[in-house]
N, C-alpha and C positions, 0 to 999 in steps of 0.2 A: 210580757208579749208585744203589748202594742208600742211601746217605747223601742223595744227593739225594730219592729216594722218600720216606725219612723224615721229611726236612724239611717236604715237600711235605704229608703225610699230617698231621703235627702243625698245621701251619697249618689245615688244612681241619678237623681237631676242636677248633682253637681258634673258629673259625668259628662253629661249632656252638653254641658255649654264650654268644654275647655279642650283644647288643641295645643297641648304641651308641646315644649320646643326640645324638653331634656331626652324625649323617648326618640330612640332610632328607628324610624319608620321605613328607611330605605335598604337594602331592598324590599320591596313589598312582602309580606310574609306570604309563603306558598303553602297551601292547605291541602295540597293534592298529598296521599297518602297516608292523611289523617282520617280517623273514623269519624264519625257525627258529632259523637260526645266529644273526641279529642279538640273537634274545631268548635265546639261549643264551649271546652273549659280553656281553649288558647284565647277565644273573644273574651272571656270573662276575666281572663290574667292580663289581658291587654285593658281592659277598663280597670282595672286594679291599677295597674302604672300610669294611667290617665288621671286618675285619680290623686294618685300620691307625688306627681308631679305638679299639680296643680294646688294643693295643699300643703304639701311637704310634711305629710302624714299618711301613715304611723312612721314612714322613712323617708328622709330627704334625698332625692334621686340625684345621682351625677347626670351629665351630659353621656348618651352612648348607652342608655338601658334597652336592653332587648330581650325577648323570649327565645330562648336557644329551642326547645322543645316541650311538648308534651307527651304524657304516657297517659293512657286510661286501660287499666287491665279490668275490665267487666267482671270476669270470672273470679279473680281474689278482690274485686271491688277495692282497686288503687288507683290513686291520682298523683302523679309525679309531674311538677311545674319546674322547669328548668332555665331560671334566668341566666343571661350571660353574665362574665367578669365585674362588668360596671354594677350590678346589681350589689354586689358584696362592698363597694367603697363606704358604705355607711357602718357605723357602730351599732353592732347587735346588741340588744340587752332584751331580758326577757319580758320586760313590757310591750316592747315595739314589734318582737317575734310574735307574740300573742296575738296583738292587735293585726299583723299581717294575717294571719290566720283566720282570725274572728272575719275580717272583711272580704276575703276570699271566699271562703265560705257562704258569707251572706250572698255575695254574688251569685255563687253556683246554685245556690237554692235547694229546696227539700229535694229533689232527684238525686242530689248525689250526697244527702246528709249519711247516708250510712258507709260512705267511702272513706277509707283511710286518705287522707291528705299530706304529701309530704312536698315541701318546696325548698329549692336548691340553688345554690350559685356555688362557683369554686369546685363543683363536681360532688359538695357534701350540704345535707341538710341547714337551712339557715340558722335553726339553733347551735349546731355545733361552731357557730362561727361566733360566739358569745364568748367572750373569756372566763378561764376557771375563776377568776379573779372578781367578777362581776356576778356571780352565779349566787343565787341565794341561798343555796343550800350544799354541802360539800358532797352530799349522796348523788349530785348532779354533774359532780366534775369529771372531764374526761382523763382520765390516769394515765392514758397514752401519751400525753404531752408533759407530764411531770418527770424530773431524772431519775433515773436509777440509784439505788442506795447502794453506796458503797462506801469501804474505810476511804476516807480524803486523807492525803498528806498533811501535816503538820502544815498552818500558813507560811509561806515563803521568807516573811518579815513581820517581824513582831516587836514594833517599839514596845518600852518598859514604860508605861503611863500611869498616872493614878485614875484613870477610869478607862470603862470598857462598854462600847456598845453592842450589848448583848441582844437587843432587839432591833441593832441596825443591819448593817452589811458588814461585822467582824467576820475577819476570815474568808472573805470572797474575792474573786481575783475578776477583775473587769478590763476589757481591752475596748479602749475608745479613741477615737481619731478627731483631730479639727481638718477635716476637709482634704485640699491639697496643699501645694507647695511650690516653692520655687524650685523649677525643674528644667532641664537640658531639651530643648524641641530637636531632636534629632534631624528633622526635614530642612529645618533652617539655619542650623547651627548656632544657635544662641541661648542664652539661659532666659527663663522669662515666668512669669506668674501663668497660670492655668486657666485664669479669669480676667476681665476686666477690671481697670481701677475705676470705679463708679462711687460718687457721692463720699468721697475722702477716703474710702478703705477698697478692698479687694477682698474677695470672698476667702482666697487663701490664709487671709490673716484674719478677716473679720470672724471667723468662728473661733480663731485662736484668743479672742477676746471673751468669748464666752467660757470657752474650757479652762483655760489657764488660771484666769482671775477667779473663777466662779465656780465652774462644775467639779473639777478637781478637788479643789478643796472641801467642797461639801462633801462629795465622796469619800474623801479620805477621813474628814471627821466624822463619819457614819462608820468606821472601821473598815472599808474595801482596800484593797492592793490595786494599785492602777498600771496598766502597762499601756504606754503609748510608741506609736510607730514613727513619731516624731520627735524632736527631741523638745524636752517642756523646758529648761532651764534657757533665760534670756541673757545670762552673764554670757558676754562675748569672751572674756578671757576664759582658759583652762589649762588645767595642771594636771596630768596624770604621772603617777610615782608608781614604779612597776619594778618587781626583782630583775628583770632584763635589761633595765635601763641603768639602773645603779648598783654597787657592790650589796651583798648581803650586811656589811659592816658600816655601810656608808651613812649620810648625813638626813638623808631622805627615806631610804628605804631601810630597817632595820629589824634583825631578828634576835631576840634574848633568850636562852636557855637556862632555865635555874636549876636543872638536874643534869645526870648522866643518862638518862633514859628515853627522855624528849627532846629531839633535836631535828631539824627540818631536813629534809630531803627535796631534790626535784623531781616532779612527778614524771611520768613516762608518757603521757599524752600531751597534744599541744596545748600551748596559754597564750596568753595574749603578749604580745610586743607591738611598740609604736612604730617600729620599722622605719620605714622612709616615706612617710606621707608627701604628696597626695596620694590617694590609692587609685590604681588603675582596674579595670575590669578583671573580676577573678580575684582579687588580692582581700584576703580575710586578715585583720590585724588578730582575730582569737585564733589563728593557725599559724602565727608567726612566730611565738615565743614559747615559754615554760611557765609552769607554774611551781611553787612549794605547797609542801604537806608537811603534819606532824600528827603524831598519835595524841589522842584526845585524853583527858585528865579530870580528876576530882578536883584537881588545884590548877591554878594558871601557872602550868610550870614550863611554859614556852609563850613567849609573845613575839606578834611582830606590829610594828610602826609605819604607817606613810604619813609621812611631814611634807607637805608641799611648801614651796618658796610663793607666797600669794601675791598677785600683782599689783593688785590693788582692793582696798579695803571694800568690802561689799558682800553678800548673799551670794552664796556657791551652792548649787546642785552636788551631792555627795552621792557617787555609784561605785558599789565594790563588784568584785568580778572573783570568780573561784571554780574549781572544776568539783564536778558532780559526780557520784558513782553512788552503787549501792551501800556502800561502806561509809559513806558521809556520814556527819556528825546534823542531827535535826535542830540543833540549837548553838550555831557558832556565837562566840560571844565577841560582837563589836560593840566599839565605843567610840564616837565621834567627840571630838573635844574642839569645840567652838568658842565663839566669844561672850557667849550667853552660860557657858559653863560646859557640862560633859551630859550627852545622851545615850544610852544604852540599846541595845537591838539583839534580839534571837534571830539568827537567818537559818532556815532549813537548807544545808547545801547539798540533800539527796536530789533538789529540784533547782532549774534555774542556771547551771553552770554553763559558763563559757557565753555570756554575755553580760550587758551593765544591768546592775541590780539598783534601784532607785532606795536611797536609806532616806532622803530628807533634804530640805534647803536649810541652810545654816549661814549666820553671818560670821566672815573669817578677817580677820584685820590683816593689812599688808604687810606683807614680810615672813621672817620663818620664827612660826610660834608653835613649839612641840606641845606646850602645854595647853595652848587655847586653839591651834590650828592643825589637828593631826587626826589620823585615825587609828585605832589600836583593835588588834584580834587577839583572842588569846586561844588557848587549847582546855579551857575550862568548858565542860560540857556533861551533862547527866549521863549521855551516851559513850560509855566507856572503851576505851581500844577501839576507837574508829578514826577516822580520817576527817582532820581540820585541813583544808586548803586556803592558800593565800594566792592572789595575784594581783592584777591592777586595781588600783581605787584611782577615781578622776574626781577632779572637783571643778565644777564650770560646766557651762553648755558649749561653747567655744565656737569656730568657725567652720564652715563646711571643709572639707578637707578629701572628698572622693572627686576626681577626675572626668572628665568627660571630653574626648578628643583632647586630652593633654591641658584643658581648662577647668579650674576650680570655679565653683560660683560666685567667690568673694562676697560672701554673706553669712551672716551669722547664722549657724547651724539650725537655731530654731525657725527659722523660716524656710527651711530646705523641705522639699519633698520628703515623702516616709523612705522611697527607694533608697536614697542615700544615707539617711541614718542605719537604715537596717543591714546595710552593707557594713557600716563602721560598727554596728550592734553583735556584728559575728554570725549572722543570720546564712544559710546556705543558698548560695544566689540563685541556681536555677527550681530549688524549691519553692522558695521565697519571693525573690524580686526580680529574678531576670530571665523573662521566659521569651524573650523576643531576639536573644543573642546581641544586646544593644542596640537594636534599631529603631526601640520604640519606648522611650522611659516612659511617656504619658499612660500607656495601657500598663506597663510594668507596674507604676505607681501606685494606680488605683487597684490592680490585683495583689499586689503586694501585702496590703493591710490586712485582709481577710486572711490568707495566708500567712500571715505574721500568727494571728490568733491562733490558727490550726497548729502552726510548729511549737508554740509555746505550749499547746496540749499536749502534742504527741501522739501515737498512736491510741487508739483506730481512729484517731479524730486529725490526724497529721493531714498535712497540704494535699491538694488534689493529685498532685504526681505520684504520690507517696504516702497513702494513708499508714502504712506501717512505719512511717519513720519514726524513731525513737521522740525525736523532738526534746524539749525542756522537761517534760512531764509536769507541767502546771497545770491544774484543774483550773478552767475558765468557765466562769459561770455566764456572762454574758460579752456580747460584741458590740458596739453601736458608733455609726458613721454620722458625723455631724455636718451638715452642709446648709447651704444656702443656695436657692437657684432663682432662675431669670423670669420673667413676666414684667408688663405693664397695665395698670390699670388708667383710665382716662378720668376718673374722678377721686373723690377722697376716699376711696375704700383702700384695704390691704389685699395683698395678693394671699398671706396668709401659710398654713402649715400643711404641709403634706407628710404623711408616713410610709415608706416603702416597705415590704418586706417577700419574702418568698417561701411557698410552701414545697420547693423542690430545690434539691442542691446541686453541687457539680456535677453529681452523677445520676441527677434526673429524679431521684429517689424522695418521696416526702417524708421521710424518716432521718435522723441521723444515723452515725455509725453507729450508736448502741440502741439503735431501733426506737428509739423515742420520736414522737410525730414532730414534724415541723409546724404543725400547727401552733407550736408553741411561739413561733417567731410573731404568728397573728397576734395571738393575746400581748405580747410584749409590744408591737408595735401600735396597739388598739389603745393599751394603759397609757403608752407614750403620749401618744396625740391627743389622747381624751384629758390627761393631766395637764399638758400645755396651754391646749385652747379654752378649758377651764381656769386654768388659775391667769392667763392673761383677759379672759373676758370679766372675771370677779373683781381684779385688782387695776385693769390698765385701762382696755380698750373692751366694751360690752359689744363690739360687733367684730370682734376678730375672727377672721375668716378658719374654717376648716376645711380643708380640702379635701381629696379621696385617701383612703384607706387601702392603699394599692398595693396589690400582687404584683411583683415584676420581678424579670429574670437579672436584676444587678448585680454587678460582681461583689461590691460590698454587703448584699442583703444574702445572695444564694453562697457564696464560699464558704463563709464560717461554719463550721461543724459544730456550732454552740447556737442559742439561741440569739438572735442578730436582727438590728434594725438599721434603717438608715431613715434619716430625719433631713428634710429640706424644710427649715424653720419658716423662710420666708423669702420673698424675692430681693436680692441685692440690687434688681435694677429697678424697682419701684419706688418713688419717693417717699410716698408714706410710710412704707414697710420701713427705709432706711429712717426715718424720723425716729420709729422706735428702737431699731437696732442699734444705732449708735449712745441709746441712753443707758448709763449703767444700772439704772433700776430696774428698764427692761432685760438686761441683760441678769440681773439676780433673779428676778423673779421667774423667767425661761429656764436658768439652770436649777433653781431650786424645784420647779415644775419635773424637770428630767430626772435630778437625783430622786424624787419622789417615786416617780414611775417605776425607776428602775430595784426601788426599795421595795415596793409593793408587789413589783413582778417577782422577785427572787424571794421574798416571803410568802407567796401564793405558790411558787414552783416547789418551795421547801415546807410547806404546810405550817408555817411557823407564825405567830402575831409579830406585828412591827410596831415601831414607834418612831415618829419623826423628829428630827434633831431640833431644839427650838431656836427659834429668832435670835438676834442677838440682843444683847442687854441695853437698856437706855440709863437714863437720869445718873449718869456715873461722876462722883465728887472722891475727890482726895485730897484729907485736911488732916492738920494737926489738933489733937484735943489737948485739954489744959496739962494733963502729964507728958505731954510731948510725943504721945504715940501716934503713928498715922492711921486714920480711920477712913477705909475706904467703904462706898455705899453705893447703890447702884438700885434699878427695877428691872426684875423679868418683863420680856415684851410678850403679849398674847399674840398667836396665831388665829384669826378666826376661822381659816380654812383648814387646820388641823386639830381636831381636838386632843391627839395624843403628843403634840409639839409643846408642851409644857415644861418648863425648867425644874428640875430636882435637887440639882446643887449647882454650883459652880466651880470654876479654876481660876485662881490670879496668877497672871505672869509679871515677874518683876526684872528689869533691868535697872543697871547701875550705870551711870554717866553715857558712853559711847557704847558699851559693851552690847551684846545680844541680850536676849530674852531666855530665862531660865525655865523649866521642865512646868514649871507652877506648883502650886499647892490648892487642894481642893478644900471648899467650905460648904456648909449646909444652907447658911442664911444670904440673905443680901446684902451682907456686909463683911468685911475682914480687917482684923486690928494687927498691924506693924508693930511690934512691941518698942524696937528701936531702930534709928537709921544713925548711921555715922555722917555728923556733919562736915561738910565740906563735898558732898557727894550727890549729884541729881538721882535722886529714883524714880523709875518711870512703871507704871503698871497698866495692863490691860486685862480683861475679864471677859471668860467665855462661858456661857450657859450649858450645863451638860443635862444628860438624861437617858434610858437605856437607848435611845437611838444614836446618840452620838454629840456631837459637841457644836455648838454654834459659829457663826462668824464672830470674830472679836468686836469689842466695844471699842469706840476710841482710845486713844494712848493718853493718859493724863500724867502729871509729873509733881512731883513736891524737892523742896530744898531746905534744909538747915542750915542757916550759915557759920561759921566758928565765932562771928561778931556780933553783938548784941545789937538788935535793930528790929525794926518793923519787919512784919510779913504780910508780903503782897498776894494778890488774888489774880490770876487768870483765868479767864474763862473763854473757852473753846466755842465761838458761834459760827464756826467755819463747817456747816454740816453737808454744803451743795456738792452734788453729782449730778450731771446732767450730760445731754446731748447737746451738739453746737446749735446756734441759734440758724434760723432759715427763715424762709421766706416764700412766699408763691404769688404771683397774679395769674394774669391769663394768658400770657405767653412765655415766663419767665418764672423760675424758682430756683431753689435749691439752698445749701448750707453757707452760711458766713461765717467762715473760721477765722476771718481776719477782725473780725466784729468782736465773737465771743465763740471760742473754738469748744466751748461747754468744760466740763471737769470731769476728767475719770475715776473711776475708784482707785485708787493708790496708783495705778498705772494703766497704760492703755497700749497695746502693742499692735492695733490694728489700722492706725492714721498713715496712710500714704502721701497726703499732699492736700493742697487747696482744691476745692472745685472750680473749673474753667469754664466747663460747658452749661452754660444758666439756660440755654433755650430748651423748653418744654419739645418742641417739634423736631430735634435733631434725633436724626435715626441712627440707629445700631449698624456699624458698617462692619467692622472686626473689634478684636480686643484691643487693638491700638488705637482705634476711633471707636468708642463705644457710645457716640452720642449723648444726649441729656445726662447730665451726671459724672461725665469725664471728669478726671483730677490729674493732679501733678503726681510726680512721684518722687518728689526729692527729701521725704519725710521717711518715707519705706524703710524698715531695718532699725529704725529708732523707738524706742520705747517711751511713749510721752509720759512726763511724771504728771499727778494727778494730786488730789485730795489723800493724802498719806494718812492722815488724822493724827498726826503726831508733830503740830505745830506748836503745842504746848512747851513741847522739849526746846524747841528752836527760840523761842521767846525766853524761855527759862533759863538756857545758857547766857543770854545776855544778861538778866537780872541776876543770877549769879554773879556775872563778872564785875556788875555794879557793887556787890556786896551784900545785898538784901536775899532775906529766905522770902520762900513765895509757896503757896499750894494752889490746886486748881479744880475747875468745876466744869462739867457740860454746862451750856445755855439752858438745858431742859432743867436740870437740877436747881439752877438760878432762879427760872422763872416760876418753878411751881413750887417755890419758897421752901425747898428742902438745905438751904445753906442761906445764912445771914450774912451779907457781903459789908456790911457796916462795921464788923470787927476789923476789916481790913482797910488801912488807908488809902490804898492805889488800888484800882483794878483795871487791868492789863485785857481789854476785850477784843479777841482774834476774830475778823469778819472776812479774812481772805479775798475770795470771790463769790460771797455771799450774796444774792440779790432773790427777789421774787422770781420764779423760774415756770409758768404755765405749762402744765403737760399738752401734749399735742391734740390729746382727746378732752376739750373742755368741759364736756358734760359730764364728767368722770370727778364728782367732788372731793375724792380723795386726794388728787392731785390739782387744787385749785391756786388761786393767785398769791395766794399767802404761803405756798411753799418755799422755804428758803428764804425768807424776808429777813432782811439785814438787820431792822430792828421792829420783830413784830410788837403789837400792842403790851404784851406783857411783858417784854423785856424793857420797853420804853418805860413803862410803871418802875420797874426795880429801879432802874437808872435813875429818875427823877428822884426816888425815894433815898437812895445812895446819894445822889450830888447834895441835895439839899440838907446834910449832915455836915459840909464842908469837905466832903473827901475828893480825891483826884482820879481822872478817868484818862486812860491812853486806848484811844481806837485807831486801828489801821485797817482797810480794806480797800477792793478795785472800786466798789460802788457803795460806799457809806454816804455819799450826797445823792447820787442819781437814782439810788433806791427808793430814797425819802421823797425827793423832788417831781420826778418825772413818770408819768404825765399828769400831777396831781393838780386841782385847782391850787390857787395860792394859799386859800384858809384851812386847807385841809389838814388833817391834826398831825399827818407825819411830817409836815413842813412847819408847822408851829411846834413841834418836839425839837427840831433841827436848831430853828434860831433860838428859842429861847432856853436851851439846855446845852447844846453843842455849839451855838454861837458860831454858825455858817450857813451860806446859802450855796446852792450849786450854781457854779460857772460852766462847765462843760463836762461831758460824760467821755470824750475822747481828747484827752488831755495831753498826751505825750505817746511818742513811739519808741524813743530811744531808751526810755528811763533813766536819764541822768537827773540828779537831782542836785540842788546847792542850797546853803543856807541864804534865806532872804536878808536885805539889807538891814532893815531895822530890827532883826530879831532879838530876842534878850536870852532865849534859852541854848540855842543850839551853834556851836563852833565846830564846824566840820567842814571836811575837803568834799569835793564836787563827787559824788557818788552814784552807784548805778542800780538801779531793781531791774529782775530779769523779765525781758519784754519779748523773747526770742527761745527758741528749744536751748534747753540746758538738762542734762541728765539727773540733775538732784533735785530740781525745783518747777515748778509750773510756772509758764509764760503769764504775763499779765498783758490781755489784748487792748484792753480799754479803761485805764484808771480814770481818776475823776479829779476834777479841779474844783476848788471848793475857796470860795472868796468870804471874809470875814465881815463880821457884822461891826457894828461902830464902837463895841467896844471889847471885841477881839483885834487879833492880826495875824498875819502872814508870817509864819514862821519857816517854811522850805518854799522853793521855788522849782518846777521844772526849768533845767537849764535850756532847753531848744526855743521856749517861748515865753519864759517868764511867768506862767500862768501859776496861781497859786497851788500849792502840793502838800500845804498843811496848815491848820489853822489851830492858835491857841488861844485861851482865855484865862484870867486871872480875876477872880472876883470872891466870894463868900465859898466858892467850889474852883475847882482848875480843871481844864481839861485840853488836849492835844488831839486833835484827828488827823490823819494821815490819807491822803486820797489813793495809796497805794499799799500793798501789804508788808506788814514792817518784814516778814520771814523770807521775801522774795530779794532783799539786799544783797547784793552778791558779795561784798567784801564784810568778813567775819567782825573787823576791826572796827569798821565803821558802824556795823549794827550796834556793837556793843556800846562804844561813845554815846550812838544818839539815843538808846536806852538809858545810859549813866546820866546824859544830860537832860533826857525827858524826866526820869523819877526825881532827880534834884529839885527841880522846877516842881511838880506834882506835889511832891511831900514837903514842899515850904510851907505850906499852911499848917501841918503837923507837926514840926520840928523847932 
């Protein structure tokens, strides 16, 4: 008792000295109409708020907290304290709720000891604001916010794959969207972004840089099926093959019947036809044509095939369409034939008819290739004598084809707003995307996203204008809007993360149409925000800001008739936030947090256990054994944040030459053996970890090659792991990103770059979207997808080694540095360094991202190279920062510089060696005989740009072998002694001419192997 009393009076003393600013004190409280006891309780509640504001205990208050009312029922001995909405902005858990009650009871004292105390916000007791997921006992769960049990239809798309995410999101359907998009401003008569271009991006594309490269694959790797109201494919080419466009016996669309019982007929309802785009108001391509159908069979007695003429080799999303009715099959038998082989799918045609249904993204070769560039549908089904329907198949994302006032956007469809994609996708206009008779595309767009989710679900969850609309009958488990917002801090802190949800729907009811409580929305929003902030703080920024958990009537929060949340991840207007937002590592962490939040929420809603998918494997290598077999090995990656995210098995994917990857095979161990490979072909491999939660992101890609000729086997080491944001600077008055100096390295690709920042003045004010002040950026790169680190440059180097006539194996630098591979059995090592260099993390206090991250030559690698060279071997190194990362800004005696001088035989000349990328053979060189060539220093759709290559000068016993043509600076240094080296100050893989690449590699290898032949 003494301890409790001491604690209570400590609180009282603290209260006496506090004048918090967070509590809204105006207008002054009016105690008239309150009883004496109610006044006393009210003042005690005020004291509690003052304490919480001062100490941030037991909850952290947000500005504007106020007491709405206090009720004391003396007869029933009940006290009810009602705080306003602002009190609900905090995440409530059992522990802080208990302490809130404990402190307020202590303040009330013994006179109210026997009263039943209840504390409210949002008109519910605060204990009801604890998500089910965070409650310690299932008996405490609020079952009214759990979904009703019913017989779900079979999943809409079921790929045939050798693994299943049984404790992931298998069979779950999620609608998510990446904020805004390019739209038509009706008031001024032009197409434009919905947000300003700031810090080299724009919100309309910045969120795309999270959703498409990271979040969407993570969710699909967990087994979920995604619906996006914006185009997801970056491919600007598009080919649509349809029965209405070509004859049934034609070259592109063909029907084959193998008996006299199963033949195709034209359906009685409308289907897709391309018509004559661009589409004007009210035009729906899914009402312009027909579809074909055939009866199902236990054998494939009828086949339809769609074969496009692919305009350019590359990756294309494949979408199918069909007609749905109650007599359709639940397992339509589709197969996609692509450059990596064939991939089979079962599609439930009872749902989802009359729109584009995404199957996957595949590599296709240019031209007409029925065996490796087509889609096939048969009438094989376990559902006998039912309908298999066939309509258009689409390859690629394409360009926008919806006109406003006679004008199309002129941009790739993936950058356009949802309103236009939904018209192209067959959605009914007045129910889903046209609410204001073409007068306000801006509002139509943000309303369309939630109504799209409702139309997919259908009655009784249909769009607001007609809840009983049949829709597409697809059960939607979750709706998610991904945004960033505005706001500026005047110090080095972030704005941070805001989560928005609504407790009322469009009908103002606090339940969904099936009477499930919309408190599920708060549960999801809380789990979402909690997971994001926790993971950022644990891995990247320990002081990342958690903003309110905000209940508000925003369209994207209240319109969906299923659990929904709107995320404002950070401020695209705040420089500190954007230092993080442009970094692919941050994007991965945030996307994984969102995926985990969805997984945990859906698992709790369905009262099921969950497992988090593993992290990517590391220490990968691909070598030959003495019998000529290929041995692949790797290590799993432990996730310190998620105990369930352990790998249980692995899937290995194979690519032959320049074709696509196959569907993979599963192994239980951390190695795989390929018994034989065909000489003369390059085999490439990648590995994903598996567990009951799904599949990890892939490893880097390694390659091997067995030459038909006898000769040495060479080693390629991938040391290019770097992914990062552009470099930046800040002083008292100016700051910003220095993309011209180092524009960072995207993970594979980046769709979010609009152009370099031009307004560096930190006091520049926001005037309007076209003049947004500090951070304003050019627009000359938007709509271009920027290539980054593909983790596939071993193949590019390998092709040149193959052309030179040599066999090769490959390894990650991690496997090499950790001694898992002996390089001395290979006479030449080709070390790929790309744009590898030390890359400090913005928050330097975090040791996880210290200065050694992505070092070109870490100490362990230096030790391996020394030991390798001392045996008389040859080393070929290329990279943009091979010299500057060793020399600047170190002291001259520093060990990195000693390594460069003694073993690589060069010194740094300058880290800004060239802008044109033109290179020529040095006058006195004995190795190369090359025409003048160019490496990439600007935008190129297939290879990253080198902004700041190195010039490196030779030592007294080495020489310059290549020079930059624009200034005669030394571009490469060679050494010949008891070992041999060639070091290039630019990445070999960025040489644009394939013949030059091959010739350079051939001549380099001839020189490096001379000691061994």
